C-alpha positions in Angstrom: -41.3 -4.8 5.7 -38.0 -5.6 4.0 -37.5 -2.0 2.9 -38.4 -0.8 6.3 -35.7 -3.0 7.9 -33.0 -1.5 5.6 -34.0 2.0 6.3 -34.2 1.1 10.0 -30.5 0.3 9.9 -29.7 3.5 8.2 -31.5 6.9 8.3 -34.4 6.3 10.7 -32.4 4.9 13.7 -29.5 7.3 13.1 -31.7 10.4 13.1 -33.7 9.2 16.1 -30.5 8.5 18.0 -28.9 11.8 17.3 -31.0 14.5 15.5 -28.1 16.9 15.3 -26.0 14.5 13.3 -26.9 16.2 10.0 -25.2 19.4 11.1 -22.0 17.6 12.2 -21.3 16.1 8.7 -20.3 17.9 5.6 -22.9 16.6 3.3 -26.6 16.0 3.3 -27.9 12.4 3.5 -29.9 11.0 0.7 -31.2 7.6 -0.3 -29.7 8.1 -3.7 -26.2 7.0 -4.6 -25.6 9.9 -6.9 -23.3 12.7 -5.9 -24.7 15.8 -4.4 -23.4 19.4 -3.9 -21.1 19.6 -0.9 -21.6 22.7 1.2 -18.2 22.4 2.9 -15.1 22.2 0.7 -12.3 19.7 1.5 -9.2 21.0 3.3 -6.1 21.2 1.2 -4.1 19.2 3.7 -4.5 17.0 6.8 -2.1 15.0 9.0 -4.2 11.8 8.5 -6.7 10.9 5.9 -8.9 7.9 6.6 -10.8 6.2 3.7 -13.9 4.4 4.8 -16.8 5.3 7.1 -17.6 1.9 8.4 -16.8 0.5 11.9 -13.1 0.3 11.1 -12.7 3.9 9.8 -14.7 5.5 12.5 -12.9 3.4 15.2 -9.5 4.6 13.9 -10.8 8.2 13.8 -12.2 7.9 17.3 -9.0 6.5 18.8 -6.6 8.9 17.0 -8.6 11.8 18.3 -8.6 10.3 21.8 -4.8 10.2 21.6 -4.7 13.9 20.9 -4.4 14.0 17.1 -6.9 16.5 15.7 -5.9 17.1 12.1 -7.8 14.1 10.8 -10.0 13.8 7.8 -12.4 10.9 7.4 -13.7 10.3 3.8 -16.6 8.1 2.9 -17.6 7.4 -0.7 -21.3 7.0 0.2 -22.8 7.4 3.6 -21.3 6.5 7.0 -21.8 2.8 7.8 -23.5 2.2 4.5 -21.2 -0.7 3.5 -20.7 -4.1 5.2 -21.2 -2.4 8.6 -24.8 -1.7 7.7 -25.6 -5.4 7.4 -23.5 -6.7 10.2 -25.4 -9.1 12.5 -24.2 -7.1 15.6 -22.8 -10.0 17.6 -19.9 -9.0 19.9 -18.1 -12.3 20.7 -14.9 -12.7 22.7 -14.7 -16.5 22.1 -11.6 -16.4 19.9 -8.8 -19.0 19.6 -6.0 -16.5 19.0 -4.8 -14.3 21.9 -4.6 -11.0 20.0 -8.1 -11.5 18.5 -9.5 -12.3 22.0 -7.9 -9.1 23.3 -9.3 -7.0 20.5 -12.8 -8.4 21.0 -12.7 -7.9 24.8 -11.6 -4.3 24.4 -14.4 -3.7 21.8 -17.0 -5.1 24.2 -15.9 -2.8 27.0 -15.8 0.2 24.7 -19.3 -0.4 23.2 -20.7 -0.8 26.7 -19.8 2.8 27.7 -20.1 4.4 24.2 -23.8 5.4 24.5 -23.1 7.2 27.8 -20.1 9.0 26.3 -21.7 10.2 23.1 -25.5 10.2 23.7 -26.0 8.0 20.7 -28.0 4.9 21.2 -25.9 1.8 20.3 -28.4 -0.9 21.1 -25.8 -2.5 23.4 -27.3 -5.5 25.2 -25.3 -7.9 27.3 -26.9 -11.2 26.4 -24.1 -13.7 26.7 -23.3 -16.4 24.1 -23.5 -20.2 24.0 -21.2 -22.1 21.7 -22.5 -25.6 21.1 -20.6 -28.8 20.7 -22.0 -31.8 18.9 -18.7 -33.8 19.1 -16.1 -34.5 21.7 -13.4 -32.9 19.5 -15.5 -29.7 19.3 -15.9 -29.7 23.0 -12.1 -30.0 23.4 -11.6 -27.0 21.1 -14.1 -25.0 23.2 -12.4 -26.0 26.4 -9.1 -24.7 25.0 -10.8 -21.4 24.3 -12.4 -21.3 27.7 -8.9 -21.7 29.3 -7.7 -18.6 27.5 -10.8 -16.6 28.4 -10.7 -17.5 32.1 -7.0 -16.5 32.6 -7.8 -13.2 30.8 -10.4 -12.6 33.5 -13.4 -13.0 31.1 -16.1 -15.1 32.7 -16.6 -18.4 30.9 -17.7 -21.9 31.7 -18.2 -25.2 30.0 -21.8 -26.3 30.5 -24.0 -29.4 30.1 -26.7 -29.7 27.4 -29.3 -29.5 30.2 -27.8 -26.1 31.3 -28.1 -24.9 27.6 -31.8 -25.7 27.7 -32.2 -23.7 30.9 -30.5 -20.7 29.3 -32.3 -20.9 26.0 -35.5 -23.0 26.2 -36.1 -23.1 22.4 -32.8 -25.0 21.7 -32.9 -28.7 20.7 -30.2 -30.3 22.8 -30.6 -34.0 21.8 -27.3 -34.2 19.8 -25.1 -32.0 22.1 -22.3 -33.2 24.3 -21.7 -29.8 25.9 -21.3 -26.1 25.3 -19.3 -23.0 26.3 -21.2 -20.1 27.9 -19.7 -16.6 27.9 -22.1 -14.5 29.9 -20.6 -11.1 29.0 -20.9 -11.3 25.2 -23.2 -8.8 23.8 -25.4 -7.5 20.9 -25.2 -4.0 19.3 -26.5 -2.1 16.4 -23.4 -2.0 14.3 -24.4 1.1 12.3 -25.2 3.0 15.5 -21.9 2.0 17.0 -20.2 3.4 14.0 -22.3 6.6 14.3 -21.4 6.9 17.9 -17.7 6.6 17.2 -18.0 9.2 14.4 -19.9 11.5 16.7 -17.2 11.3 19.4 -14.4 11.8 16.8 -16.2 14.8 15.3 -16.5 16.4 18.7 -12.8 15.9 19.1 -12.0 17.8 15.9 -12.1 15.1 13.2 -13.6 16.3 9.9 -16.0 13.9 8.3 -16.9 14.2 4.6 -19.4 11.8 3.0 -20.0 11.4 -0.8 -16.3 11.8 -1.4 -14.4 9.1 -3.4 -10.7 8.5 -3.0 -9.3 7.6 -6.5 -5.8 6.9 -5.4 -3.0 7.7 -3.0 0.1 9.5 -4.1 3.5 8.1 -3.0 6.8 9.8 -3.5 10.2 8.2 -2.6 8.4 5.4 -0.7 6.3 7.7 1.4 2.6 8.9 1.3 2.3 12.5 0.2 -1.4 12.9 -0.5 -4.7 11.7 -1.7 -6.6 12.3 -4.9 -10.4 12.5 -4.6 -13.3 13.4 -6.8 -13.4 16.7 -5.0 -9.7 17.5 -5.3 -6.3 16.7 -3.9 -5.4 16.6 -0.2 -1.8 16.6 1.1 -1.3 14.2 4.0 1.4 12.4 6.0 -0.6 9.3 6.8 -3.3 7.5 4.9 -5.5 4.7 6.4 -7.2 2.3 4.1 -10.4 1.2 5.9 -12.3 0.6 2.6 -13.5 -2.8 3.5 -14.1 -5.1 0.5 -12.8 -2.3 -1.7 -9.5 -2.1 0.1 -7.9 -4.4 -2.5 -8.9 -2.2 -5.4 -7.9 1.0 -3.6 -4.5 -0.4 -2.8 -4.0 -1.2 -6.5 -5.3 2.1 -7.8 -2.0 4.0 -7.6 1.2 3.9 -9.6 2.9 2.1 -6.7 0.4 -0.6 -5.6 -0.1 -1.7 -2.0 -1.1 -5.3 -1.9 -4.0 -6.0 0.4 -5.1 -9.7 0.0 -8.8 -10.0 0.6 -11.8 -11.0 -1.4 -15.6 -10.7 -0.9 -18.1 -13.6 -0.6 -21.8 -13.5 -0.3 -23.1 -13.9 3.3 -26.6 -14.8 4.1 -28.8 -14.4 7.1 -32.6 -14.4 7.6 -34.9 -12.2 9.7 -38.2 -13.4 11.1 -41.3 -11.7 12.4 -41.7 -11.8 16.1 -42.8 -15.0 17.7 -46.3 -15.2 19.2 -44.5 -14.9 22.5 -41.7 -12.5 21.5 -38.3 -13.7 22.4 -36.7 -12.0 25.3 -34.1 -9.4 24.4 -31.7 -11.0 27.0 -31.7 -14.5 25.5 -28.1 -15.6 24.8 -26.8 -15.7 21.2 -26.4 -19.3 20.0 -23.3 -20.3 17.9 -23.6 -23.8 16.5 -20.4 -24.4 14.6 -21.1 -28.0 13.8 -24.4 -26.9 12.3 -22.5 -23.9 10.6 -25.1 -21.4 12.0 -25.5 -18.6 14.5 -28.8 -17.4 16.1 -29.6 -14.2 17.9 -32.8 -12.5 19.0 -34.0 -9.6 16.8 -37.0 -7.5 17.8 -38.8 -10.5 19.3 -38.0 -12.7 16.4 -34.6 -14.1 15.3 -31.7 -13.3 13.1 -29.8 -16.4 11.9 -27.1 -16.8 9.4 -24.1 -19.1 8.8 -21.1 -20.1 6.8 -22.0 -22.6 4.1 -19.7 -25.3 2.7 -20.1 -23.9 -0.9 -19.6 -20.1 -0.6 -20.2 -17.7 -3.5 -17.3 -15.3 -4.1 -18.2 -12.0 -5.8 -16.6 -8.9 -7.3 -13.6 -10.9 -8.5 -13.5 -8.7 -11.5 -13.3 -5.6 -9.2 -16.9 -4.4 -9.7 -17.5 -1.3 -7.6 -20.5 0.4 -6.2 -20.9 3.3 -3.8 -23.2 1.7 -1.3 -23.9 -2.0 -0.8 -27.5 -2.9 -1.6 -29.1 -6.1 -0.5 -27.8 -8.7 -3.0 -30.1 -11.2 -4.7 -31.9 -13.7 -2.5 -30.9 -17.4 -3.0 -33.1 -19.7 -1.0 -31.7 -22.8 -2.7 -28.2 -21.8 -1.5 -29.4 -20.9 2.0 -31.3 -24.2 2.3 -28.7 -26.3 4.2 -28.3 -23.5 6.8 -32.1 -23.1 7.1 -32.3 -26.8 7.7 -29.7 -26.6 10.4 -31.6 -23.7 12.0 -34.9 -25.7 12.1 -33.1 -28.8 13.6 -31.6 -26.6 16.3 -34.9 -24.7 17.0 -37.8 -26.9 15.8 -40.4 -24.5 17.2 -39.6 -22.0 14.4 -41.2 -24.1 11.6 -44.4 -22.0 11.7 -42.6 -18.7 12.1 -43.1 -16.2 9.3 -39.8 -15.1 7.6 -39.5 -11.4 7.0 -36.4 -11.4 4.7 -33.4 -13.3 3.5 -30.5 -10.8 3.6 -27.6 -11.3 1.2 -24.6 -9.0 1.8 -20.9 -9.2 0.9 -18.3 -9.9 3.6 -14.5 -9.8 2.9 -12.2 -12.6 3.9 -8.4 -13.0 4.0 -6.2 -15.9 2.9 -5.5 -17.1 6.5 -8.8 -16.1 8.3 -7.1 -13.3 10.2 -7.7 -9.6 9.7 -5.2 -7.3 8.1 -3.7 -4.3 9.9 -0.5 -2.4 9.8 1.8 -0.3 7.6 2.5 -1.1 4.0 6.0 -2.6 3.5 6.4 -0.4 0.3 4.9 2.9 1.3 5.7 4.5 4.7 2.6 6.2 6.2 0.2 4.0 4.3 -1.8 2.0 6.9 -4.4 -0.7 6.4 -7.3 -2.0 8.5 -9.5 -4.4 6.6 -10.5 -8.0 6.0 -12.4 -8.8 9.1 -13.7 -12.3 8.1 -17.2 -11.5 9.3 -16.0 -10.4 12.8 -15.8 -6.6 12.2 -18.0 -5.5 15.0 -16.2 -7.8 17.5 -12.8 -6.5 16.4 -13.7 -3.0 15.5 -12.9 -1.3 18.8 -9.7 -3.1 19.6 -8.4 -3.1 16.0 -8.9 0.7 15.8 -7.1 1.2 19.1 -4.1 -0.9 18.1 -3.8 0.7 14.7 -4.1 4.2 16.1 -1.3 3.4 18.6 0.8 2.1 15.7 0.3 5.4 13.8 1.0 7.7 16.8 3.7 5.8 18.6 5.3 3.8 15.8 4.1 0.5 17.4 1.0 -0.9 19.0 0.7 -1.9 22.7 0.4 -5.6 21.9 2.0 -8.1 19.6 -0.1 -7.9 16.4 2.3 -9.8 14.1 -0.3 -12.5 13.4 -2.4 -9.7 11.9 0.3 -7.7 10.3 -0.1 -6.9 6.6 3.6 -7.8 6.1 2.9 -11.4 6.8 1.7 -11.5 3.2 3.7 -11.0 0.0 2.7 -10.0 -3.5 2.1 -13.7 -4.2 -1.1 -13.7 -2.2 -2.6 -10.9 -4.2 -3.5 -12.9 -7.3 -7.3 -12.6 -7.8 -7.4 -16.2 -8.9 -5.6 -17.3 -5.7 -7.9 -15.1 -3.5 -11.1 -16.3 -5.2 -10.1 -20.0 -4.6 -8.7 -19.4 -1.1 -11.8 -17.6 0.2 -14.0 -20.4 -1.0 -12.0 -22.6 1.4 -11.7 -20.0 4.1 -15.4 -19.2 4.6 -16.4 -22.8 5.4 -13.4 -23.0 7.7 -15.0 -20.4 9.9 -17.0 -23.2 11.3 -14.9 -26.3 10.6 -13.1 -27.9 13.5 -9.5 -26.7 13.3 -7.2 -29.2 15.1 -3.5 -28.4 15.6 -1.3 -28.2 12.5 -4.1 -28.2 9.9 -3.2 -26.9 6.5 -5.0 -24.9 3.7 -5.6 -27.0 0.6 -6.1 -24.2 -2.0 -3.5 -22.0 -3.5 -0.8 -24.7 -3.0 2.4 -25.5 -4.9 2.8 -21.8 -5.4 6.4 -21.5 -4.2 8.4 -24.7 -4.3 12.0 -25.9 -4.0 13.7 -27.4 -7.1 13.6 -30.6 -5.2 9.8 -30.7 -4.8 9.0 -33.4 -7.2 11.9 -35.5 -6.0 10.8 -35.3 -2.4 7.2 -35.8 -3.2 7.9 -39.0 -4.9 9.7 -40.2 -1.8 6.6 -39.8 0.4 6.9 -36.2 1.5 3.8 -34.7 3.2 3.6 -31.0 2.8 2.6 -27.9 4.7 2.8 -24.3 3.6 4.6 -21.3 5.0 4.4 -17.8 3.4 3.3 -19.6 0.2 6.3 -21.9 0.3 5.8 -25.7 0.4 7.8 -27.3 3.2 8.0 -31.0 4.2 6.3 -32.0 7.5 7.6 -35.6 7.4 8.1 -38.5 5.0 5.7 -41.4 4.9 7.7 -44.7 4.6 6.7 -47.2 1.9 3.8 -49.5 3.0 2.1 -47.0 5.4 -1.5 -46.1 4.9 -1.1 -42.8 3.2 -4.8 -41.9 3.3 -5.1 -42.3 7.0 -2.0 -40.2 7.6 -3.3 -37.4 5.3 -6.5 -37.2 7.3 -5.2 -37.8 10.8 -6.6 -34.8 12.7 -6.7 -34.9 16.4 -5.9 -33.1 19.7 -4.4 -36.3 21.0 -1.4 -38.4 19.9 -1.2 -38.1 16.1 -0.7 -40.9 13.6 2.6 -39.5 12.4 4.1 -39.9 15.9 6.3 -42.9 15.1 7.3 -41.6 11.7 8.7 -38.3 13.2 10.3 -40.3 16.0 12.3 -42.4 13.5 13.4 -39.2 11.7 14.5 -37.7 15.0 16.4 -40.9 15.9 18.2 -40.7 12.5 19.2 -37.1 13.1 20.8 -38.1 16.4 22.5 -41.3 15.4 23.2 -41.0 11.7 22.4 -38.2 9.2 19.2 -36.7 7.9 18.5 -34.1 5.1 15.9 -31.4 5.5 15.1 -29.1 2.6 15.0 -25.6 4.2 14.9 -23.6 1.0 12.1 -21.5 2.2 14.3 -19.5 4.7 14.6 -15.9 3.8 18.1 -15.0 2.4 19.5 -11.5 1.9 22.9 -10.3 0.7 24.1 -6.9 1.9 27.3 -5.4 0.5 29.0 -2.0 0.0 31.9 -0.4 -1.7 33.4 0.6 1.7 32.5 0.0 5.3 28.9 1.2 4.9 27.5 -2.4 5.2 29.4 -3.2 8.4 28.6 0.1 10.1 24.9 0.0 9.2 24.5 -3.6 10.3 26.4 -3.0 13.5 23.7 -0.4 14.4 20.8 -2.6 13.4 21.9 -5.8 15.1 22.7 -6.5 18.8 25.6 -8.9 18.3 29.1 -7.9 17.1 29.3 -8.5 13.3 32.9 -7.2 13.0 34.2 -10.8 13.0 36.7 -12.5 10.7 35.6 -13.4 7.2 33.9 -16.8 7.2 32.4 -16.6 10.7 28.6 -16.8 11.3 27.0 -14.7 14.0 23.6 -15.4 15.5 21.9 -12.2 16.4 18.7 -10.3 16.9 17.5 -7.3 14.9 15.9 -5.3 17.6 13.6 -2.3 17.9 14.1 0.7 20.2 12.5 -1.2 23.1 14.9 -4.1 22.6 12.3 -6.5 21.1 13.0 -8.9 18.3 12.0 -7.6 14.9 13.9 -10.5 13.5 16.1 -13.3 14.7 18.7 -14.4 12.2 22.1 -15.8 11.3 24.6 -13.6 9.4 27.7 -14.9 7.7 30.5 -12.5 6.8 31.4 -13.5 3.2 34.1 -10.8 2.8 35.1 -7.6 4.5 32.3 -5.7 2.7 29.7 -8.5 2.1 27.2 -10.3 4.4 24.8 -13.2 3.9 21.7 -13.0 6.2 19.4 -16.0 6.9 16.0 -15.3 8.5 12.8 -17.2 9.1 10.5 -17.9 6.1 7.8 -15.4 7.1 10.4 -12.6 7.6 10.8 -12.0 3.8 8.5 -9.0 3.6 8.8 -7.7 7.2 12.6 -7.9 7.4 13.1 -6.3 3.9 10.8 -3.4 4.9 12.6 -2.9 8.2 16.0 -2.8 6.7 14.9 -0.5 3.9 13.4 1.9 6.4 16.5 1.9 8.6 19.5 1.5 6.2 21.0 4.8 5.0 20.0 6.0 1.5 23.4 5.3 0.1 24.0 4.2 -3.5 27.2 2.4 -2.3 25.2 0.2 0.0 23.3 -2.7 -1.8 20.8 -5.1 -0.4 19.5 -8.0 -2.5 16.8 -10.6 -1.8 18.4 -13.9 -2.9 15.9 -16.3 -1.4 15.0 -17.7 -4.8 18.7 -18.1 -5.8 19.6 -20.7 -3.3 18.3 -24.1 -2.3 19.1 -24.9 1.4 19.8 -28.5 2.5 20.2 -29.0 6.2 22.4 -32.1 7.0 21.8 -33.0 10.6 23.5 -35.7 12.6 26.9 -37.0 13.6 27.6 -38.6 10.2 27.0 -35.4 8.3 30.7 -34.7 8.6 31.6 -38.0 6.9 29.2 -37.4 4.0 30.5 -33.9 3.3 34.1 -34.9 3.7 33.8 -37.6 1.0 31.8 -35.4 -1.3 34.1 -32.4 -1.1 37.5 -34.1 -0.5 38.0 -31.6 2.3 38.4 -32.2 6.0 35.2 -31.2 7.8 36.1 -32.0 11.4 35.8 -29.4 14.1 39.5 -28.6 13.9 39.2 -27.6 10.2 35.6 -26.5 10.2 34.6 -25.1 13.6 31.1 -24.3 14.7 29.4 -21.2 13.3 31.8 -21.1 10.3 30.9 -20.5 6.6 33.0 -21.5 3.6 32.4 -21.8 -0.2 33.1 -25.3 -1.3 32.7 -27.8 -4.1 30.2 -30.6 -3.4 30.2 -33.3 -6.1 30.6 -31.5 -9.4 29.1 -28.2 -8.2 31.1 -25.2 -7.2 30.2 -22.2 -5.1 28.2 -24.1 -2.4 28.0 -22.0 0.8 28.5 -24.4 3.7 27.7 -23.3 7.2 28.3 -25.3 10.3 24.9 -24.7 11.9 21.7 -26.7 11.9 19.2 -24.6 13.9 18.5 -27.7 16.1 21.5 -27.9 18.4 22.6 -31.1 16.7 25.9 -31.4 14.8 25.8 -30.8 11.0 25.8 -28.3 8.2 23.5 -26.2 6.0 24.4 -26.1 2.3 23.2 -23.1 0.4 23.2 -24.3 -3.2 22.7 -22.2 -6.4 19.4 -23.5 -7.6 20.8 -24.9 -10.9 22.9 -27.3 -8.9 20.3 -28.3 -6.3 19.2 -31.6 -7.8 22.7 -32.7 -8.5 23.9 -31.9 -5.0 20.9 -33.5 -3.4 21.4 -36.7 -5.4 25.1 -36.8 -4.6 24.4 -36.3 -0.9 21.8 -39.1 -0.8 24.0 -41.5 -2.8 27.0 -40.9 -0.7 25.0 -41.0 2.5 23.5 -44.4 1.9 26.4 -46.2 3.8 25.9 -43.8 6.7 22.2 -44.5 7.0 21.0 -41.2 5.5 17.3 -40.4 5.1 15.0 -37.5 4.4 13.3 -35.7 7.3 10.9 -32.8 7.7 10.1 -29.8 9.8 8.2 -31.8 12.5 11.5 -33.5 13.4 13.3 -30.2 13.4 10.7 -28.8 15.7 11.1 -31.6 18.2 14.8 -31.2 18.1 14.9 -27.5 18.6 12.3 -27.4 21.4 14.1 -30.1 23.5 17.3 -28.0 23.1 15.4 -24.9 24.3 15.8 -23.0 21.0 13.4 -20.1 20.6 12.0 -19.4 17.1 10.9 -16.0 15.9 7.2 -15.7 15.2 6.4 -18.5 17.7 8.4 -17.7 20.8 10.1 -14.4 19.9 8.4 -11.2 18.9 8.7 -7.5 18.9 7.9 -7.4 22.6 10.5 -10.0 23.7 14.1 -9.0 24.3 17.2 -11.2 24.4 17.5 -10.6 28.2 14.0 -12.2 28.6 14.8 -15.4 26.7 18.3 -16.2 27.9 20.2 -14.8 24.9 22.3 -12.3 26.7 25.3 -14.0 25.0 24.1 -12.8 21.6 24.2 -9.2 22.8 27.4 -7.2 22.8 26.5 -4.1 24.9 30.2 -3.1 24.7 30.9 -3.6 21.0 32.2 -0.1 20.7 29.2 1.5 19.0 25.5 2.2 19.7 22.9 -0.2 18.3 19.2 0.0 18.1 17.6 -1.2 21.4 20.8 -0.9 23.4 19.5 1.5 26.0 16.5 -0.7 26.7 18.8 -3.7 27.2 21.1 -1.8 29.5 18.0 -1.0 31.6 16.9 -4.6 31.7 20.5 -5.7 32.6 20.5 -3.3 35.6 16.9 -3.6 36.8 15.9 -7.2 35.8 13.2 -8.5 33.5 9.4 -8.9 33.9 9.1 -12.2 32.0 11.4 -15.1 31.5 11.5 -17.7 28.8 11.2 -21.1 30.5 11.3 -24.8 29.5 8.7 -27.1 31.0 8.7 -30.9 31.0 5.3 -32.5 31.7 5.6 -35.0 34.5 2.3 -36.7 34.9 1.2 -36.6 31.3 0.4 -39.8 29.4 1.4 -39.3 25.8 -0.8 -42.1 24.5 -4.0 -41.2 26.5 -4.0 -37.6 27.4 -4.6 -34.5 25.3 -1.4 -33.0 23.9 -0.1 -29.5 24.5 0.3 -27.6 21.2 0.8 -23.9 22.0 -1.1 -21.2 23.9 -1.7 -23.3 27.1 -1.9 -21.4 30.4 1.0 -21.9 32.8 0.3 -21.9 36.6 2.8 -21.5 39.3 1.7 -22.5 42.8 -1.8 -22.4 41.5 -1.7 -18.9 40.1 -1.6 -18.0 36.4 1.8 -16.7 35.3 1.9 -17.0 31.4 1.2 -19.1 28.4 3.2 -21.6 26.3 4.5 -20.5 23.0 5.8 -23.8 21.6 5.3 -27.4 22.4 6.6 -30.7 21.1 7.2 -34.3 22.1 10.8 -34.9 22.9 11.7 -38.4 21.7 15.0 -38.1 23.6 13.4 -37.1 27.0 10.4 -39.3 26.3 8.3 -36.4 27.6 6.4 -33.5 26.3 8.3 -30.3 26.4 6.6 -26.9 26.4 8.4 -23.5 26.1 6.8 -20.3 27.3 7.1 -17.1 29.3 6.7 -16.8 33.0 5.5 -13.5 34.6 5.4 -12.5 38.2 2.2 -10.8 39.2 1.7 -9.2 42.6 -0.9 -11.3 44.4 -2.8 -8.3 45.7 -2.4 -5.6 43.0 -1.7 -7.7 39.9 1.3 -5.4 39.2 4.1 -7.1 37.2 7.2 -7.7 39.2 10.8 -8.7 38.3 11.2 -12.4 37.5 14.3 -13.8 39.1 16.0 -17.1 38.8 14.8 -18.0 42.3 11.3 -17.2 41.4 11.4 -19.7 38.5 13.2 -22.4 40.4 11.2 -22.3 43.6 7.7 -22.6 42.1 5.6 -25.7 41.4 4.2 -25.6 37.9 1.2 -26.9 36.0 0.3 -26.6 32.3 -3.5 -26.5 31.6 -4.6 -28.4 28.5 -8.3 -27.9 27.7 -9.2 -27.4 31.4 -7.0 -30.2 32.7 -3.8 -29.4 34.6 -0.6 -31.4 34.4 2.4 -31.0 36.7 5.5 -29.7 35.0 9.2 -29.3 35.8 10.5 -25.8 35.0 14.1 -25.2 33.9 16.0 -22.2 32.6 18.5 -24.3 30.7 18.2 -27.3 28.3 18.9 -30.9 29.4 21.8 -32.8 27.9 20.1 -36.2 28.3 17.5 -38.0 30.2 17.3 -41.8 30.2 14.0 -43.1 31.2 11.9 -46.2 30.6 8.2 -46.2 30.1 6.5 -46.7 33.4 3.1 -46.1 34.8 2.7 -42.4 35.0 2.0 -42.4 38.7 5.5 -44.0 39.2 7.3 -41.6 36.9 9.8 -39.4 38.6 12.1 -37.1 36.6 15.6 -36.9 37.9 19.2 -36.7 36.9 18.8 -33.5 34.8 22.1 -32.0 33.7 22.7 -28.4 32.7 24.1 -28.4 29.2 
């Protein structure tokens, strides 16, 4: 029976679905993994070569051919869909917490629904719906947040009672449930058949498919893909797409110039049963029980059930390879806890006969998000892999977005959260990956409250001040592998409670961060911001200035010593980066960017700067420790340490100067704090970091100095309406849409990238507008907090989502930032968003299904003095435009 099942997922169903398939491929199928004669020789060249014949590779081939590209070659080392796709549980679920993942899954569902009619290949598509169970109130809150996102996307979804769960699925034990989320349009498919259908359509559109063809490595010349070496010869190509699944890492490292693709395989278990005495209806909804760590779907009258155990088993760390994935060894002891959870959830299964325990590899990534995009080191090398056990849900949408990226140069949605360039080489250590995926796999089911942190792979990149700050009570988070301080726990606090305070409500660190914010406003605080990306760009002549003037929207031809805040835009005017650039000399510039821009920004500049030996760019992130001195007394501390006047007359805003601080020379001091508060950032050569920090802290004692963390900085910047790249700004957001017209010099005397798009927006208006919201009827102590991604309603109609949220200790209110759109009430068409449209609406922010009134503003508030009153008596008034 077991062998029959495996064949069912491969040859038997495929041939029954499409008998002509054998003639459409270039090699004959066989159950053997040994190479066979190939009746059709490989072409000598192709525009695109795709490696991997699973759901990802066939989806990319399908979508590229749909977009009109025909010169495409799909290579599979074994047989189509014989890898992880072959063992996929076939659950298509749109219930995803991240917007881009939700959109990919929604598109996949719609695609699979019509694929059988388009291709004639049976895909097994069955719209069953899904029910996600909640055993705790916190889990129900997380489901309500997802439901809010689904509903505004137009995807039917409802929060239901345990009694309703029983009505929808009579075999489910509901005694420990507090509620559930029902998504009626979720579906089941045969993953292998979906892959076959995509391949069939692609083949009809001209894509050549060759099985039993191994790619050994990709050839790269002068930073660009030139060809592919296979066991059947070389193929010249312009684009290469690595869809090799769990082998993507090895393939990326196989060439002389490695492409780092951080993923690692773990064993994944699920069991299959014989049919029940009364076979389960094929329309029964799929059950997802995250608190029990299991999923359950019907399978041929019986069930298929698997899960994500707390103690996963990584495999192939040493890079072991095999052509086709066979069922790995059964391990009933390991599966025991999941089986126990299944029997508790469906007690009637105890007498059911088990057919087989399937053990197959699944690949996971360091942050539980899939990997797509172009390599930062090799133009034309694209990747789509690391699906974290959601390959069939994402397959259609991911293939669509990557194909758009290849054809147009960019996808139709913001995919930065999935971009390969969010990782650096540091995440490609096999030891790191092995340890991280052992944490990631259980996290697939763990409750993830706002601002949770990974625990493995930590202390990888640290500031020279790490030990010093840690000893003073620093609590850490990680960004791009760099340890950054969240806040400092004062002596005497219960450290254990703070380390484990995880909630959707008011967190335990509330008062701690409040005291840090207060110190920033009244005295002086120090924040270690060494993780920021730092580049130096210089030239022998005017090449640096001319090149940067083209790549940045603001005017960089400023006097030496001035700092310019500017966007690095794409041709559509969207932010590829948001940064500060100091002119160190006539021919040298110092560029400060967000932490996670290190790989992305470097690649963008490398691809757009001229190939000129007289133009030099250097990544100096590791050379400098950055200390941000925030507060009105920062000027006093620096004045005394440097014996130089630091007042506004001598050191104006947005100014940069090399100074001595204490005994240390060559400290780059900038009058900017990234918060809107007065102060300075000190860029200190790392060998002086500890000395300068000690001097600053000692001198600052009489001015009330204290350490602070990024939570305080976040609160300060949000209440000042400062947008941050990666949270509020992205490649689809322009300066005109977020109130930064003043950072654009359309008339600076030369063309710059994105200029035409900005001119058009200036003349015709924008279709979304960055807006600040102050929650009016929200009880900070009792109500759920906004974090990010909450739907925004204007006059009862959905108009956008929040991108950042924080409590403002100055305004004593929650502040949310987000984009407001204007949709035509009848057609849904996007219309121009005017100032009047923003100002004349009545707004609500929805938090886990509950709506709170909000005041919308297009400008920050200078101050708001309020006293705590009962929330039904609160009336916001006296706002001033800053």
